[in-house]
N, C-alpha and C positions, 0 to 999 in steps of 0.2 A: 609826345607821340614815339611811338617806338614801330621801327620799316627795319627789315629784313632784306639785304642785300645777298641774292644767292647767285654763286658763281658756279662754272661748271667744269672746274680743273680735271674731272677723273674721264669727262667724255661720254658720260650717262646718259641714259634715255630717259630720267625724270625730270618733268618740267617742273618749275615752283611751284605751280598749283597741287600737282602730286605730292611734293615734298612737303608742303604747308599741311593738306589733308591729312598723309600720314603720322605727322607729327603733332597735327592739331592745332597748328598756329591760327590764331585767328587773327592776329594786325596785318597790317599790307606786307606785302614781299613784290619786292622788285628783281626782275630776272637781269640779273647782270653778267652776262653770260661769258663774256671775255674782260670783266673785273677792271673795267676800265674807272667805273665810281669807286669801288671796293679800294682800288690803287691809290688813286685822287688821295683819299684822307689816310694816307701813311700806315698802311697795312704792315708792311715789312713780310708780308708773306704769311702771314699766321692769320690762322682762322679758327673758332669766329675771334674778332675783335671787337669789341665796342667802344662807343665814342658818345660822348654826351654832346649835343650841339645845341648852340644859342640860338639868338636872334639874327636871323639872315643866313642859318645854316653854317654858321662859323662852328669850327669844331673848339670846343672850350675845355674839354680833357680827355686823353687819348687815356683810355684806362688798360688796354693789354690786349692778351688773348688767352684763349683757353677759359679755365675757371672764375679767373678773375674777372670781376664786375666792379661798378662805380659802387662805392657805401652811399648809405643813408646821408652821411654827413658831406660828402662829395656833392650830392643833389640840393640838399638844403643849403649850402654853401655857393652855389650857382644861380639857383635860384634868388639867394637875397640879394644877389648882384645884376640882378636882373631889377627890380622893384624901380 
């Protein structure tokens, strides 16, 4: 499952729904205006920051920020551990 957490660090007037529509996002988008959830996962203040979550919403891999993303091997390794 993919979920995007959106924060409003610039004090803008766009809602998560507006942003999702503008960029064609079709997966769930969560309004995390105060960044409480985002910061709980240790982003270090860098956005976007991608994490792979395992059972129980445990962070099993912190990937980084910007253009860095999980590799196919990362995902396959984690899925194999869940069997």
